[in-house]
PDB file of N, CA, C and O in Angstrom:
ATOM      1  N   MET A   1     -45.614  66.739  48.833  1.00  0.00           N
ATOM      2  CA  MET A   1     -46.295  67.646  47.935  1.00  0.00           C
ATOM      3  C   MET A   1     -47.671  67.934  48.518  1.00  0.00           C
ATOM      4  O   MET A   1     -48.413  67.004  48.838  1.00  0.00           O
ATOM      5  N   PRO A   2     -48.025  69.216  48.663  1.00  0.00           N
ATOM      6  CA  PRO A   2     -49.330  69.557  49.243  1.00  0.00           C
ATOM      7  C   PRO A   2     -50.451  69.306  48.236  1.00  0.00           C
ATOM      8  O   PRO A   2     -50.236  69.441  47.032  1.00  0.00           O
ATOM      9  N   PRO A   3     -51.645  68.943  48.713  1.00  0.00           N
ATOM     10  CA  PRO A   3     -52.760  68.707  47.782  1.00  0.00           C
ATOM     11  C   PRO A   3     -53.203  70.018  47.133  1.00  0.00           C
ATOM     12  O   PRO A   3     -53.141  71.087  47.741  1.00  0.00           O
ATOM     13  N   LEU A   4     -53.654  69.906  45.878  1.00  0.00           N
ATOM     14  CA  LEU A   4     -54.115  71.079  45.138  1.00  0.00           C
ATOM     15  C   LEU A   4     -55.594  71.316  45.406  1.00  0.00           C
ATOM     16  O   LEU A   4     -56.361  70.377  45.614  1.00  0.00           O
ATOM     17  N   LEU A   5     -55.976  72.581  45.398  1.00  0.00           N
ATOM     18  CA  LEU A   5     -57.376  72.931  45.554  1.00  0.00           C
ATOM     19  C   LEU A   5     -58.143  72.571  44.284  1.00  0.00           C
ATOM     20  O   LEU A   5     -57.545  72.499  43.210  1.00  0.00           O
ATOM     21  N   PRO A   6     -59.466  72.342  44.385  1.00  0.00           N
ATOM     22  CA  PRO A   6     -60.247  72.043  43.175  1.00  0.00           C
ATOM     23  C   PRO A   6     -60.152  73.191  42.168  1.00  0.00           C
ATOM     24  O   PRO A   6     -60.228  74.363  42.537  1.00  0.00           O
ATOM     25  N   GLY A   7     -59.985  72.839  40.907  1.00  0.00           N
ATOM     26  CA  GLY A   7     -59.880  73.835  39.846  1.00  0.00           C
ATOM     27  C   GLY A   7     -58.460  74.330  39.634  1.00  0.00           C
ATOM     28  O   GLY A   7     -58.199  75.020  38.648  1.00  0.00           O
ATOM     29  N   LYS A   8     -57.542  74.002  40.517  1.00  0.00           N
ATOM     30  CA  LYS A   8     -56.146  74.412  40.366  1.00  0.00           C
ATOM     31  C   LYS A   8     -55.353  73.258  39.760  1.00  0.00           C
ATOM     32  O   LYS A   8     -55.552  72.098  40.121  1.00  0.00           O
ATOM     33  N   THR A   9     -54.475  73.582  38.856  1.00  0.00           N
ATOM     34  CA  THR A   9     -53.610  72.565  38.279  1.00  0.00           C
ATOM     35  C   THR A   9     -52.169  72.984  38.476  1.00  0.00           C
ATOM     36  O   THR A   9     -51.849  74.171  38.534  1.00  0.00           O
ATOM     37  N   LYS A  10     -51.326  72.010  38.575  1.00  0.00           N
ATOM     38  CA  LYS A  10     -49.899  72.290  38.736  1.00  0.00           C
ATOM     39  C   LYS A  10     -49.304  72.584  37.361  1.00  0.00           C
ATOM     40  O   LYS A  10     -49.493  71.810  36.423  1.00  0.00           O
ATOM     41  N   THR A  11     -48.601  73.678  37.244  1.00  0.00           N
ATOM     42  CA  THR A  11     -47.985  74.034  35.966  1.00  0.00           C
ATOM     43  C   THR A  11     -46.698  73.249  35.808  1.00  0.00           C
ATOM     44  O   THR A  11     -45.876  73.164  36.721  1.00  0.00           O
ATOM     45  N   ASN A  12     -46.547  72.677  34.621  1.00  0.00           N
ATOM     46  CA  ASN A  12     -45.357  71.913  34.321  1.00  0.00           C
ATOM     47  C   ASN A  12     -44.478  72.779  33.415  1.00  0.00           C
ATOM     48  O   ASN A  12     -44.702  72.866  32.208  1.00  0.00           O
ATOM     49  N   TRP A  13     -43.488  73.409  34.014  1.00  0.00           N
ATOM     50  CA  TRP A  13     -42.644  74.352  33.278  1.00  0.00           C
ATOM     51  C   TRP A  13     -41.827  73.655  32.206  1.00  0.00           C
ATOM     52  O   TRP A  13     -41.550  74.236  31.156  1.00  0.00           O
ATOM     53  N   LEU A  14     -41.445  72.431  32.460  1.00  0.00           N
ATOM     54  CA  LEU A  14     -40.646  71.712  31.467  1.00  0.00           C
ATOM     55  C   LEU A  14     -41.478  71.439  30.205  1.00  0.00           C
ATOM     56  O   LEU A  14     -40.992  71.620  29.089  1.00  0.00           O
ATOM     57  N   ALA A  15     -42.721  71.007  30.384  1.00  0.00           N
ATOM     58  CA  ALA A  15     -43.587  70.738  29.236  1.00  0.00           C
ATOM     59  C   ALA A  15     -43.872  72.025  28.465  1.00  0.00           C
ATOM     60  O   ALA A  15     -43.846  72.032  27.234  1.00  0.00           O
ATOM     61  N   ASN A  16     -44.141  73.103  29.179  1.00  0.00           N
ATOM     62  CA  ASN A  16     -44.391  74.388  28.501  1.00  0.00           C
ATOM     63  C   ASN A  16     -43.152  74.866  27.764  1.00  0.00           C
ATOM     64  O   ASN A  16     -43.257  75.390  26.655  1.00  0.00           O
ATOM     65  N   GLY A  17     -41.996  74.697  28.356  1.00  0.00           N
ATOM     66  CA  GLY A  17     -40.742  75.099  27.702  1.00  0.00           C
ATOM     67  C   GLY A  17     -40.478  74.295  26.447  1.00  0.00           C
ATOM     68  O   GLY A  17     -40.037  74.839  25.435  1.00  0.00           O
ATOM     69  N   LEU A  18     -40.750  72.983  26.512  1.00  0.00           N
ATOM     70  CA  LEU A  18     -40.558  72.153  25.322  1.00  0.00           C
ATOM     71  C   LEU A  18     -41.545  72.520  24.216  1.00  0.00           C
ATOM     72  O   LEU A  18     -41.198  72.488  23.035  1.00  0.00           O
ATOM     73  N   LYS A  19     -42.759  72.866  24.594  1.00  0.00           N
ATOM     74  CA  LYS A  19     -43.742  73.288  23.588  1.00  0.00           C
ATOM     75  C   LYS A  19     -43.301  74.570  22.897  1.00  0.00           C
ATOM     76  O   LYS A  19     -43.384  74.686  21.674  1.00  0.00           O
ATOM     77  N   ILE A  20     -42.840  75.518  23.675  1.00  0.00           N
ATOM     78  CA  ILE A  20     -42.379  76.789  23.103  1.00  0.00           C
ATOM     79  C   ILE A  20     -41.157  76.574  22.226  1.00  0.00           C
ATOM     80  O   ILE A  20     -41.049  77.158  21.148  1.00  0.00           O
ATOM     81  N   ALA A  21     -40.223  75.725  22.692  1.00  0.00           N
ATOM     82  CA  ALA A  21     -39.021  75.441  21.894  1.00  0.00           C
ATOM     83  C   ALA A  21     -39.399  74.737  20.592  1.00  0.00           C
ATOM     84  O   ALA A  21     -38.852  75.049  19.534  1.00  0.00           O
ATOM     85  N   GLY A  22     -40.333  73.789  20.670  1.00  0.00           N
ATOM     86  CA  GLY A  22     -40.767  73.088  19.458  1.00  0.00           C
ATOM     87  C   GLY A  22     -41.448  74.023  18.476  1.00  0.00           C
ATOM     88  O   GLY A  22     -41.212  73.938  17.271  1.00  0.00           O
ATOM     89  N   ALA A  23     -42.288  74.909  18.978  1.00  0.00           N
ATOM     90  CA  ALA A  23     -42.955  75.866  18.099  1.00  0.00           C
ATOM     91  C   ALA A  23     -41.951  76.808  17.449  1.00  0.00           C
ATOM     92  O   ALA A  23     -42.080  77.149  16.273  1.00  0.00           O
ATOM     93  N   THR A  24     -40.956  77.226  18.216  1.00  0.00           N
ATOM     94  CA  THR A  24     -39.914  78.109  17.669  1.00  0.00           C
ATOM     95  C   THR A  24     -39.124  77.401  16.576  1.00  0.00           C
ATOM     96  O   THR A  24     -38.879  77.969  15.512  1.00  0.00           O
ATOM     97  N   ILE A  25     -38.729  76.164  16.841  1.00  0.00           N
ATOM     98  CA  ILE A  25     -37.952  75.404  15.846  1.00  0.00           C
ATOM     99  C   ILE A  25     -38.787  75.180  14.587  1.00  0.00           C
ATOM    100  O   ILE A  25     -38.273  75.314  13.476  1.00  0.00           O
ATOM    101  N   ALA A  26     -40.067  74.840  14.748  1.00  0.00           N
ATOM    102  CA  ALA A  26     -40.930  74.623  13.583  1.00  0.00           C
ATOM    103  C   ALA A  26     -41.097  75.910  12.777  1.00  0.00           C
ATOM    104  O   ALA A  26     -41.108  75.876  11.546  1.00  0.00           O
ATOM    105  N   THR A  27     -41.227  77.035  13.461  1.00  0.00           N
ATOM    106  CA  THR A  27     -41.377  78.316  12.770  1.00  0.00           C
ATOM    107  C   THR A  27     -40.123  78.658  11.973  1.00  0.00           C
ATOM    108  O   THR A  27     -40.215  79.066  10.815  1.00  0.00           O
ATOM    109  N   VAL A  28     -38.974  78.496  12.576  1.00  0.00           N
ATOM    110  CA  VAL A  28     -37.714  78.783  11.877  1.00  0.00           C
ATOM    111  C   VAL A  28     -37.537  77.846  10.696  1.00  0.00           C
ATOM    112  O   VAL A  28     -37.086  78.265   9.630  1.00  0.00           O
ATOM    113  N   TRP A  29     -37.890  76.569  10.881  1.00  0.00           N
ATOM    114  CA  TRP A  29     -37.755  75.595   9.805  1.00  0.00           C
ATOM    115  C   TRP A  29     -38.677  75.946   8.635  1.00  0.00           C
ATOM    116  O   TRP A  29     -38.267  75.856   7.478  1.00  0.00           O
ATOM    117  N   LEU A  30     -39.925  76.347   8.931  1.00  0.00           N
ATOM    118  CA  LEU A  30     -40.850  76.715   7.864  1.00  0.00           C
ATOM    119  C   LEU A  30     -40.397  77.972   7.121  1.00  0.00           C
ATOM    120  O   LEU A  30     -40.523  78.060   5.900  1.00  0.00           O
ATOM    121  N   ILE A  31     -39.875  78.932   7.861  1.00  0.00           N
ATOM    122  CA  ILE A  31     -39.370  80.153   7.211  1.00  0.00           C
ATOM    123  C   ILE A  31     -38.164  79.824   6.342  1.00  0.00           C
ATOM    124  O   ILE A  31     -37.987  80.420   5.279  1.00  0.00           O
ATOM    125  N   THR A  32     -37.337  78.887   6.779  1.00  0.00           N
ATOM    126  CA  THR A  32     -36.159  78.499   6.007  1.00  0.00           C
ATOM    127  C   THR A  32     -36.545  77.761   4.735  1.00  0.00           C
ATOM    128  O   THR A  32     -35.922  77.966   3.693  1.00  0.00           O
ATOM    129  N   ILE A  33     -37.555  76.910   4.798  1.00  0.00           N
ATOM    130  CA  ILE A  33     -37.922  76.096   3.640  1.00  0.00           C
ATOM    131  C   ILE A  33     -38.831  76.840   2.663  1.00  0.00           C
ATOM    132  O   ILE A  33     -39.022  76.377   1.538  1.00  0.00           O
ATOM    133  N   LEU A  34     -39.392  77.971   3.061  1.00  0.00           N
ATOM    134  CA  LEU A  34     -40.323  78.719   2.219  1.00  0.00           C
ATOM    135  C   LEU A  34     -39.744  79.095   0.852  1.00  0.00           C
ATOM    136  O   LEU A  34     -40.456  78.932  -0.139  1.00  0.00           O
ATOM    137  N   PRO A  35     -38.510  79.584   0.723  1.00  0.00           N
ATOM    138  CA  PRO A  35     -37.993  79.904  -0.624  1.00  0.00           C
ATOM    139  C   PRO A  35     -37.941  78.684  -1.541  1.00  0.00           C
ATOM    140  O   PRO A  35     -38.192  78.803  -2.740  1.00  0.00           O
ATOM    141  N   TYR A  36     -37.620  77.516  -0.991  1.00  0.00           N
ATOM    142  CA  TYR A  36     -37.568  76.306  -1.812  1.00  0.00           C
ATOM    143  C   TYR A  36     -38.975  75.908  -2.272  1.00  0.00           C
ATOM    144  O   TYR A  36     -39.149  75.442  -3.398  1.00  0.00           O
ATOM    145  N   ILE A  37     -39.956  76.085  -1.422  1.00  0.00           N
ATOM    146  CA  ILE A  37     -41.337  75.787  -1.813  1.00  0.00           C
ATOM    147  C   ILE A  37     -41.789  76.735  -2.917  1.00  0.00           C
ATOM    148  O   ILE A  37     -42.440  76.309  -3.871  1.00  0.00           O
ATOM    149  N   LEU A  38     -41.453  78.006  -2.798  1.00  0.00           N
ATOM    150  CA  LEU A  38     -41.825  78.978  -3.838  1.00  0.00           C
ATOM    151  C   LEU A  38     -41.121  78.668  -5.155  1.00  0.00           C
ATOM    152  O   LEU A  38     -41.733  78.779  -6.217  1.00  0.00           O
ATOM    153  N   LEU A  39     -39.857  78.286  -5.106  1.00  0.00           N
ATOM    154  CA  LEU A  39     -39.115  77.938  -6.317  1.00  0.00           C
ATOM    155  C   LEU A  39     -39.715  76.702  -6.979  1.00  0.00           C
ATOM    156  O   LEU A  39     -39.865  76.660  -8.200  1.00  0.00           O
ATOM    157  N   PHE A  40     -40.054  75.705  -6.183  1.00  0.00           N
ATOM    158  CA  PHE A  40     -40.665  74.490  -6.720  1.00  0.00           C
ATOM    159  C   PHE A  40     -42.009  74.797  -7.375  1.00  0.00           C
ATOM    160  O   PHE A  40     -42.313  74.267  -8.444  1.00  0.00           O
ATOM    161  N   SER A  41     -42.810  75.645  -6.744  1.00  0.00           N
ATOM    162  CA  SER A  41     -44.111  75.990  -7.326  1.00  0.00           C
ATOM    163  C   SER A  41     -43.940  76.788  -8.620  1.00  0.00           C
ATOM    164  O   SER A  41     -44.736  76.624  -9.545  1.00  0.00           O
ATOM    165  N   LEU A  42     -42.926  77.642  -8.703  1.00  0.00           N
ATOM    166  CA  LEU A  42     -42.659  78.377  -9.941  1.00  0.00           C
ATOM    167  C   LEU A  42     -42.285  77.424 -11.067  1.00  0.00           C
ATOM    168  O   LEU A  42     -42.793  77.553 -12.181  1.00  0.00           O
ATOM    169  N   ILE A  43     -41.406  76.471 -10.790  1.00  0.00           N
ATOM    170  CA  ILE A  43     -41.009  75.494 -11.808  1.00  0.00           C
ATOM    171  C   ILE A  43     -42.207  74.661 -12.245  1.00  0.00           C
ATOM    172  O   ILE A  43     -42.377  74.399 -13.436  1.00  0.00           O
ATOM    173  N   LEU A  44     -43.029  74.248 -11.306  1.00  0.00           N
ATOM    174  CA  LEU A  44     -44.213  73.463 -11.637  1.00  0.00           C
ATOM    175  C   LEU A  44     -45.182  74.276 -12.491  1.00  0.00           C
ATOM    176  O   LEU A  44     -45.776  73.743 -13.428  1.00  0.00           O
ATOM    177  N   ALA A  45     -45.346  75.549 -12.179  1.00  0.00           N
ATOM    178  CA  ALA A  45     -46.237  76.403 -12.972  1.00  0.00           C
ATOM    179  C   ALA A  45     -45.711  76.560 -14.393  1.00  0.00           C
ATOM    180  O   ALA A  45     -46.494  76.554 -15.343  1.00  0.00           O
ATOM    181  N   LEU A  46     -44.395  76.702 -14.555  1.00  0.00           N
ATOM    182  CA  LEU A  46     -43.821  76.826 -15.889  1.00  0.00           C
ATOM    183  C   LEU A  46     -43.982  75.535 -16.683  1.00  0.00           C
ATOM    184  O   LEU A  46     -44.168  75.567 -17.899  1.00  0.00           O
ATOM    185  N   LEU A  47     -43.909  74.400 -15.992  1.00  0.00           N
ATOM    186  CA  LEU A  47     -44.086  73.122 -16.684  1.00  0.00           C
ATOM    187  C   LEU A  47     -45.549  72.899 -17.091  1.00  0.00           C
ATOM    188  O   LEU A  47     -45.815  72.131 -18.016  1.00  0.00           O
ATOM    189  N   LEU A  48     -46.481  73.544 -16.430  1.00  0.00           N
ATOM    190  CA  LEU A  48     -47.897  73.374 -16.756  1.00  0.00           C
ATOM    191  C   LEU A  48     -48.347  74.214 -17.948  1.00  0.00           C
ATOM    192  O   LEU A  48     -49.424  73.969 -18.491  1.00  0.00           O
ATOM    193  N   ILE A  49     -47.557  75.191 -18.364  1.00  0.00           N
ATOM    194  CA  ILE A  49     -47.969  76.083 -19.454  1.00  0.00           C
ATOM    195  C   ILE A  49     -48.260  75.320 -20.743  1.00  0.00           C
ATOM    196  O   ILE A  49     -49.317  75.548 -21.331  1.00  0.00           O
ATOM    197  N   PRO A  50     -47.371  74.409 -21.231  1.00  0.00           N
ATOM    198  CA  PRO A  50     -47.710  73.685 -22.470  1.00  0.00           C
ATOM    199  C   PRO A  50     -48.960  72.815 -22.332  1.00  0.00           C
ATOM    200  O   PRO A  50     -49.745  72.700 -23.274  1.00  0.00           O
ATOM    201  N   THR A  51     -49.141  72.216 -21.184  1.00  0.00           N
ATOM    202  CA  THR A  51     -50.317  71.375 -20.965  1.00  0.00           C
ATOM    203  C   THR A  51     -51.587  72.216 -21.024  1.00  0.00           C
ATOM    204  O   THR A  51     -52.575  71.806 -21.633  1.00  0.00           O
ATOM    205  N   LEU A  52     -51.567  73.374 -20.403  1.00  0.00           N
ATOM    206  CA  LEU A  52     -52.753  74.237 -20.413  1.00  0.00           C
ATOM    207  C   LEU A  52     -53.036  74.792 -21.807  1.00  0.00           C
ATOM    208  O   LEU A  52     -54.198  74.968 -22.170  1.00  0.00           O
ATOM    209  N   ARG A  53     -51.995  75.069 -22.592  1.00  0.00           N
ATOM    210  CA  ARG A  53     -52.202  75.536 -23.967  1.00  0.00           C
ATOM    211  C   ARG A  53     -52.867  74.457 -24.800  1.00  0.00           C
ATOM    212  O   ARG A  53     -53.794  74.735 -25.561  1.00  0.00           O
ATOM    213  N   ARG A  54     -52.390  73.213 -24.655  1.00  0.00           N
ATOM    214  CA  ARG A  54     -52.989  72.116 -25.414  1.00  0.00           C
ATOM    215  C   ARG A  54     -54.440  71.893 -24.980  1.00  0.00           C
ATOM    216  O   ARG A  54     -55.316  71.653 -25.811  1.00  0.00           O
ATOM    217  N   LEU A  55     -54.679  71.974 -23.692  1.00  0.00           N
ATOM    218  CA  LEU A  55     -56.040  71.812 -23.183  1.00  0.00           C
ATOM    219  C   LEU A  55     -56.961  72.897 -23.742  1.00  0.00           C
ATOM    220  O   LEU A  55     -58.104  72.616 -24.103  1.00  0.00           O
ATOM    221  N   ARG A  56     -56.462  74.144 -23.815  1.00  0.00           N
ATOM    222  CA  ARG A  56     -57.275  75.231 -24.356  1.00  0.00           C
ATOM    223  C   ARG A  56     -57.574  75.001 -25.834  1.00  0.00           C
ATOM    224  O   ARG A  56     -58.701  75.226 -26.275  1.00  0.00           O
ATOM    225  N   SER A  57     -56.577  74.553 -26.610  1.00  0.00           N
ATOM    226  CA  SER A  57     -56.825  74.322 -28.042  1.00  0.00           C
ATOM    227  C   SER A  57     -57.812  73.176 -28.247  1.00  0.00           C
ATOM    228  O   SER A  57     -58.664  73.254 -29.132  1.00  0.00           O
ATOM    229  N   GLU A  58     -57.714  72.111 -27.442  1.00  0.00           N
ATOM    230  CA  GLU A  58     -58.677  71.013 -27.565  1.00  0.00           C
ATOM    231  C   GLU A  58     -60.080  71.473 -27.172  1.00  0.00           C
ATOM    232  O   GLU A  58     -61.067  71.060 -27.780  1.00  0.00           O
ATOM    233  N   LEU A  59     -60.162  72.315 -26.171  1.00  0.00           N
ATOM    234  CA  LEU A  59     -61.461  72.842 -25.763  1.00  0.00           C
ATOM    235  C   LEU A  59     -62.074  73.700 -26.864  1.00  0.00           C
ATOM    236  O   LEU A  59     -63.276  73.612 -27.115  1.00  0.00           O
ATOM    237  N   GLU A  60     -61.265  74.531 -27.525  1.00  0.00           N
ATOM    238  CA  GLU A  60     -61.779  75.362 -28.607  1.00  0.00           C
ATOM    239  C   GLU A  60     -62.239  74.498 -29.778  1.00  0.00           C
ATOM    240  O   GLU A  60     -63.206  74.845 -30.457  1.00  0.00           O
ATOM    241  N   GLN A  61     -61.557  73.376 -30.024  1.00  0.00           N
ATOM    242  CA  GLN A  61     -61.984  72.480 -31.099  1.00  0.00           C
ATOM    243  C   GLN A  61     -63.322  71.842 -30.777  1.00  0.00           C
ATOM    244  O   GLN A  61     -64.162  71.694 -31.665  1.00  0.00           O
ATOM    245  N   THR A  62     -63.537  71.464 -29.533  1.00  0.00           N
ATOM    246  CA  THR A  62     -64.801  70.810 -29.179  1.00  0.00           C
ATOM    247  C   THR A  62     -65.949  71.804 -29.133  1.00  0.00           C
ATOM    248  O   THR A  62     -67.099  71.412 -29.331  1.00  0.00           O
ATOM    249  N   ILE A  63     -65.676  73.067 -28.879  1.00  0.00           N
ATOM    250  CA  ILE A  63     -66.740  74.071 -28.861  1.00  0.00           C
ATOM    251  C   ILE A  63     -67.283  74.287 -30.268  1.00  0.00           C
ATOM    252  O   ILE A  63     -68.473  74.559 -30.426  1.00  0.00           O
ATOM    253  N   ASN A  64     -66.447  74.175 -31.284  1.00  0.00           N
ATOM    254  CA  ASN A  64     -66.858  74.439 -32.661  1.00  0.00           C
ATOM    255  C   ASN A  64     -67.608  73.277 -33.294  1.00  0.00           C
ATOM    256  O   ASN A  64     -68.080  73.420 -34.422  1.00  0.00           O
ATOM    257  N   ILE A  65     -67.742  72.138 -32.632  1.00  0.00           N
ATOM    258  CA  ILE A  65     -68.448  70.983 -33.187  1.00  0.00           C
ATOM    259  C   ILE A  65     -69.952  71.228 -33.089  1.00  0.00           C
ATOM    260  O   ILE A  65     -70.458  71.651 -32.050  1.00  0.00           O
ATOM    261  N   GLU A  66     -70.662  70.953 -34.197  1.00  0.00           N
ATOM    262  CA  GLU A  66     -72.109  71.121 -34.208  1.00  0.00           C
ATOM    263  C   GLU A  66     -72.746  70.009 -33.380  1.00  0.00           C
ATOM    264  O   GLU A  66     -72.362  68.847 -33.518  1.00  0.00           O
ATOM    265  N   PRO A  67     -73.699  70.338 -32.533  1.00  0.00           N
ATOM    266  CA  PRO A  67     -74.344  69.291 -31.738  1.00  0.00           C
ATOM    267  C   PRO A  67     -75.252  68.425 -32.609  1.00  0.00           C
ATOM    268  O   PRO A  67     -75.883  68.910 -33.549  1.00  0.00           O
ATOM    269  N   THR A  68     -75.304  67.159 -32.286  1.00  0.00           N
ATOM    270  CA  THR A  68     -76.174  66.255 -33.043  1.00  0.00           C
ATOM    271  C   THR A  68     -77.614  66.445 -32.584  1.00  0.00           C
ATOM    272  O   THR A  68     -77.859  66.712 -31.408  1.00  0.00           O
ATOM    273  N   PRO A  69     -78.566  66.310 -33.499  1.00  0.00           N
ATOM    274  CA  PRO A  69     -79.966  66.488 -33.090  1.00  0.00           C
ATOM    275  C   PRO A  69     -80.388  65.373 -32.130  1.00  0.00           C
ATOM    276  O   PRO A  69     -79.870  64.257 -32.182  1.00  0.00           O
ATOM    277  N   LEU A  70     -81.325  65.698 -31.270  1.00  0.00           N
ATOM    278  CA  LEU A  70     -81.804  64.730 -30.298  1.00  0.00           C
ATOM    279  C   LEU A  70     -82.647  63.667 -30.985  1.00  0.00           C
ATOM    280  O   LEU A  70     -83.394  63.956 -31.919  1.00  0.00           O
ATOM    281  N   THR A  71     -82.520  62.448 -30.515  1.00  0.00           N
ATOM    282  CA  THR A  71     -83.282  61.334 -31.056  1.00  0.00           C
ATOM    283  C   THR A  71     -84.360  60.943 -30.062  1.00  0.00           C
ATOM    284  O   THR A  71     -84.095  60.766 -28.873  1.00  0.00           O
ATOM    285  N   ASP A  72     -85.568  60.811 -30.561  1.00  0.00           N
ATOM    286  CA  ASP A  72     -86.673  60.411 -29.693  1.00  0.00           C
ATOM    287  C   ASP A  72     -86.592  58.899 -29.474  1.00  0.00           C
ATOM    288  O   ASP A  72     -86.678  58.123 -30.426  1.00  0.00           O
ATOM    289  N   ILE A  73     -86.428  58.490 -28.224  1.00  0.00           N
ATOM    290  CA  ILE A  73     -86.287  57.070 -27.916  1.00  0.00           C
ATOM    291  C   ILE A  73     -87.503  56.535 -27.168  1.00  0.00           C
ATOM    292  O   ILE A  73     -87.432  55.510 -26.490  1.00  0.00           O
ATOM    293  N   THR A  74     -88.597  57.233 -27.300  1.00  0.00           N
ATOM    294  CA  THR A  74     -89.822  56.782 -26.643  1.00  0.00           C
ATOM    295  C   THR A  74     -90.292  55.481 -27.299  1.00  0.00           C
ATOM    296  O   THR A  74     -90.331  55.406 -28.527  1.00  0.00           O
ATOM    297  N   PRO A  75     -90.642  54.475 -26.539  1.00  0.00           N
ATOM    298  CA  PRO A  75     -91.126  53.223 -27.138  1.00  0.00           C
ATOM    299  C   PRO A  75     -92.398  53.458 -27.961  1.00  0.00           C
ATOM    300  O   PRO A  75     -93.163  54.380 -27.681  1.00  0.00           O
ATOM    301  N   TRP A  76     -92.615  52.612 -28.982  1.00  0.00           N
ATOM    302  CA  TRP A  76     -93.713  52.821 -29.931  1.00  0.00           C
ATOM    303  C   TRP A  76     -95.076  52.777 -29.249  1.00  0.00           C
ATOM    304  O   TRP A  76     -95.983  53.522 -29.622  1.00  0.00           O
ATOM    305  N   HIS A  77     -95.223  51.904 -28.248  1.00  0.00           N
ATOM    306  CA  HIS A  77     -96.530  51.788 -27.605  1.00  0.00           C
ATOM    307  C   HIS A  77     -96.863  53.043 -26.782  1.00  0.00           C
ATOM    308  O   HIS A  77     -98.029  53.428 -26.685  1.00  0.00           O
ATOM    309  N   GLN A  78     -95.843  53.678 -26.191  1.00  0.00           N
ATOM    310  CA  GLN A  78     -96.111  54.913 -25.460  1.00  0.00           C
ATOM    311  C   GLN A  78     -96.446  56.048 -26.417  1.00  0.00           C
ATOM    312  O   GLN A  78     -97.280  56.896 -26.101  1.00  0.00           O
ATOM    313  N   LYS A  79     -95.805  56.073 -27.588  1.00  0.00           N
ATOM    314  CA  LYS A  79     -96.155  57.080 -28.599  1.00  0.00           C
ATOM    315  C   LYS A  79     -97.602  56.901 -29.045  1.00  0.00           C
ATOM    316  O   LYS A  79     -98.336  57.872 -29.225  1.00  0.00           O
ATOM    317  N   LEU A  80     -97.998  55.638 -29.221  1.00  0.00           N
ATOM    318  CA  LEU A  80     -99.364  55.350 -29.648  1.00  0.00           C
ATOM    319  C   LEU A  80    -100.381  55.779 -28.589  1.00  0.00           C
ATOM    320  O   LEU A  80    -101.425  56.342 -28.917  1.00  0.00           O
ATOM    321  N   ILE A  81    -100.074  55.513 -27.330  1.00  0.00           N
ATOM    322  CA  ILE A  81    -100.975  55.926 -26.245  1.00  0.00           C
ATOM    323  C   ILE A  81    -101.076  57.447 -26.194  1.00  0.00           C
ATOM    324  O   ILE A  81    -102.163  57.994 -26.010  1.00  0.00           O
ATOM    325  N   LYS A  82     -99.949  58.125 -26.357  1.00  0.00           N
ATOM    326  CA  LYS A  82     -99.961  59.594 -26.322  1.00  0.00           C
ATOM    327  C   LYS A  82    -100.790  60.157 -27.474  1.00  0.00           C
ATOM    328  O   LYS A  82    -101.555  61.101 -27.277  1.00  0.00           O
ATOM    329  N   LYS A  83    -100.649  59.587 -28.681  1.00  0.00           N
ATOM    330  CA  LYS A  83    -101.441  60.056 -29.822  1.00  0.00           C
ATOM    331  C   LYS A  83    -102.925  59.799 -29.586  1.00  0.00           C
ATOM    332  O   LYS A  83    -103.765  60.645 -29.895  1.00  0.00           O
ATOM    333  N   PHE A  84    -103.240  58.647 -29.046  1.00  0.00           N
ATOM    334  CA  PHE A  84    -104.642  58.319 -28.772  1.00  0.00           C
ATOM    335  C   PHE A  84    -105.234  59.294 -27.753  1.00  0.00           C
ATOM    336  O   PHE A  84    -106.356  59.770 -27.924  1.00  0.00           O
ATOM    337  N   ASN A  85    -104.476  59.592 -26.690  1.00  0.00           N
ATOM    338  CA  ASN A  85    -104.960  60.528 -25.674  1.00  0.00           C
ATOM    339  C   ASN A  85    -105.143  61.929 -26.256  1.00  0.00           C
ATOM    340  O   ASN A  85    -106.117  62.608 -25.929  1.00  0.00           O
ATOM    341  N   ASN A  86    -104.222  62.367 -27.111  1.00  0.00           N
ATOM    342  CA  ASN A  86    -104.369  63.680 -27.755  1.00  0.00           C
ATOM    343  C   ASN A  86    -105.594  63.704 -28.682  1.00  0.00           C
ATOM    344  O   ASN A  86    -106.303  64.710 -28.738  1.00  0.00           O
ATOM    345  N   TRP A  87    -105.843  62.627 -29.394  1.00  0.00           N
ATOM    346  CA  TRP A  87    -106.979  62.554 -30.305  1.00  0.00           C
ATOM    347  C   TRP A  87    -108.284  62.579 -29.515  1.00  0.00           C
ATOM    348  O   TRP A  87    -109.253  63.221 -29.920  1.00  0.00           O
ATOM    349  N   ARG A  88    -108.299  61.869 -28.374  1.00  0.00           N
ATOM    350  CA  ARG A  88    -109.498  61.767 -27.559  1.00  0.00           C
ATOM    351  C   ARG A  88    -109.853  63.115 -26.901  1.00  0.00           C
ATOM    352  O   ARG A  88    -111.032  63.437 -26.750  1.00  0.00           O
ATOM    353  N   VAL A  89    -108.842  63.895 -26.515  1.00  0.00           N
ATOM    354  CA  VAL A  89    -109.074  65.166 -25.839  1.00  0.00           C
ATOM    355  C   VAL A  89    -109.620  66.190 -26.815  1.00  0.00           C
ATOM    356  O   VAL A  89    -110.442  67.018 -26.423  1.00  0.00           O
ATOM    357  N   LYS A  90    -109.197  66.167 -28.061  1.00  0.00           N
ATOM    358  CA  LYS A  90    -109.627  67.175 -29.052  1.00  0.00           C
ATOM    359  C   LYS A  90    -110.996  66.904 -29.460  1.00  0.00           C
ATOM    360  O   LYS A  90    -111.549  67.631 -30.286  1.00  0.00           O
TER     361      LYS A  90
END
């Protein structure tokens, strides 16, 4: 086998042929399985309809709830300091 020049590589026709054959087989397989994937997704979407309806009704129930008023949880000593500072500034 003669030595290759720098930058030249030997082409491996068998490897390229196997790559092309594998890509072809994968493409045909994906095209074949596509109708089954679409059918499965349709069935799954139909099964989700009752769940989404219940979720929507629960969401509408929670939207109608009146919010509770906020509770001031500031410690008493900080409230006292704030009142003192406000009194001192005026």
